[in-house]
N, C-alpha and C positions, 0 to 999 in steps of 0.2 A: 503493499499499499504506500502511496506518496500523498502529497498534499501538506498544508501546515507550512508553507515557506516563509515570509521572506526574510525577515530578522532573526538574531539568535535568540533563544529563551534562556535568561541568566538565572541559574539556580543556585541560590546559596545555601550553605551546611554549618551547622555548630559543630565543634568539637565533639567526637564520639560517635557522628552519625555517618555511615557508609552510603553512598549513592553509587556505586559503581554498577550494579547490577541494573538499577534503571536507567542509567545513561547507555549503557550496551543495548539495552530494549528500545529506547528512543533511537538510536545509531540505524537500527535494523529496520525500524517502520517508516522513520523520515530522514534516510541519507542525506538528503537537498536541504534539512532544516537542521543549522548549527545550535548545538546545545552547550552553554560556556557555564562550568560549574565553579564556585567562587567560595572559598573558605570566609567564613564570617565568624568573628570573635564572638561571644555569647553575649559581653557585655554591648555588642553592637547589633544585636540581632534585629531590633525593632527600628533602629534608626536606617538600616540596609535597606529595610522596606519601605519606609515613609521616604527617604531620600531618594528612592529610585535607583540604588546601586543593583540592586537584583528585582527582578519580576515576581519571583516565590523565593520561600526561604524554611528549609526544615529548622524549625526552633524547638528550644525546650523550654516547656511551660514554667512559669507563668509569664504571660506577656499582656499588655493593654491591647485588649482586642478592638478597641474603638477603631472604625475605618477599616478594618483588618476581617478577612474570611481566615478561619481556621479549623483544618480537619485532624481530629487526633488520630495518631496513627498506632504506637504503641507505648507500654511502659518499661521503664529501665530498672531491674532489679538493684536495692543498695547493696553494697558489698564493702568490707574492711580491708584495706591492704594493710599486710603485716610483713614482717621479715619471715622468711622460709622457715626459719628454726624457731620460731615463737610457738608456744603452748597452743596457742588458739588454734594452729593449722591443723591440729589433731582433729578437730570438730569439721563436720560438713557444714554447719551452720551456727550461728551465734546470735545471741540477742545483745541489746544495748547493755543489760545489766551484767553480760561477760566482760563488757568493756568498762566498766566502772572504774577499776583501777589502772587503767592505761592510759599513757600519756598521749592523748589526742592530738593531731597535728590539724592546723587550720585547712580545711578543703572547701571552704564558700566559694572561692575563686576559681570557677571552672577554667578560664582560660590562663589560670596559672598551677594546673595540676600537676603538670609535668614537675614542674618545682618540688610542689607537694610530695609525689612519689619518691623524687631524690632524697628529699629530708627524711623520710621514713627510713628508706635505706641507708643513709648516712648516720643519723643519730639514733633510728630505733622509733618506738612508738607504734602508731596506729593511725588511719584516716578512713573516713566512710566517705564514697564516692559513687557515683552511677557506674555499673559493671560495663558498660561501652568503654568509659575512661580508663578505667582499670586495665581493661584489654588493651587499649590503645597505649598506655605507657607500661606496658607489662616490662618486668625486668626479671632475670633468672634468680636473681638474690631474695625476690620478694614473690608472695603469693597472696591470694584474697580469698574471702569466706562469705557467704550470702548474712545479711544481717536481718532477722525475720521482722523485726518490729520497727524499723527505721520507714521513713516515708521514702516511697518511691519518686520518680520522675517520670515526664511524660513527653513525647516527641510529637509534635505536630508539625503539618505542613500549611505554612501560611500566606497568603498573598494581599494586596491590596484590594478593595472593594472596585476602587476606579481604574484598576487595570485587568479587566476581563476581556481575552480574546481567546480565540480557538486553541492556540498551543499550550495555553494553560489549562485548558480542558483535558486536552490530549495527555500531558503529563500527569494530572490527577488520576486518569484512568489506568496509565502505566503503573501508579503508586498502588492503586488500588486492585490491581491485577486483573483489570479488564484484557480481554483478549483483542486482537489486531481488528476482527472482523466486528467487535461490537464497540470498539473504541471511536469509529469513525464511521462518518455515513449514517449515524442511527438516524436522522431526521430523515434522510432520502430514503432510506430502508421502508420506514413507518409509510411515507407516501406511497411508496411501490406497493406495500402489503395492501393500503386502504384501495389502491386501483385495484388489485388482483381481486380484492372482496367483492367490490362493485360489479368486476366480470363474472365472477362465478356465481351461479345462483343457488341459493340456500335450499339445502335437499330437503329440509325441514318445513319450508314454507309453503304452503297449499297456492297451488297455480291460481290466478284469478278467474272468475268465469267472465265471459265475454257473450254480451248478448248479440244474437244473430237476428235478422229479420227473415221469418220462414218465405220462402218463394212460393207462391201458388201455382199448383199445377194446371197446366191448360192443356184441354186436348188439341190436337191438329184439327183446322176447320177443314181439312181437305178429306180427312178421315172422316167426319161426320155427315160431309156431304155423300160420302161413297156409301155408308152404311144406310142413309135414308133411300139412296137409289136403289141398293139391293131388296129394302124392305118393300118395295111398291110392286 
């Protein structure tokens, strides 16, 4: 399938989000429509959308949704990053109560998460962060475990209400798993289906009765005359 040209669709993504799968599908479906992927710091995710630096962006909630559409996509599990030889590493998962005596490193700045991970490796302690970021900054001397009672985070796909056009709808369809046949041409297909329904008679519909004017049979006047002659 083709269509959806002329300018590049700029899609931003915050740290921890992997977009390679959707970029590959986009390239297969719309080879003539460029897709520009833009790494966006989480602190700038809203500004990137409102200032027009990107057309769409994978954001990490919460955000101010005024003037923005946002489709929730998935939740990120919270994990605690610890040294590999830490006693907590013996468990599959932990609670925050299990971490009460640990020296917790500040992990509130998502954009500085690489520094936080390095700090845990250098001086010890622990840091709670989304699983995607722990995986992104993974080190051989560290490991992580799920924290069962820590709040999770959510990734959404957002775009300004004022910038709706076909390329955006197509990308949303790809992210949602819509197939190539259903993502484009839906309107045209509906029109074709409607036309076909009009052409095809409904088998359950009773045929309408048509009134016909009965024709009166008249005898041939020549035959009448002949019979009269014979009767004489």
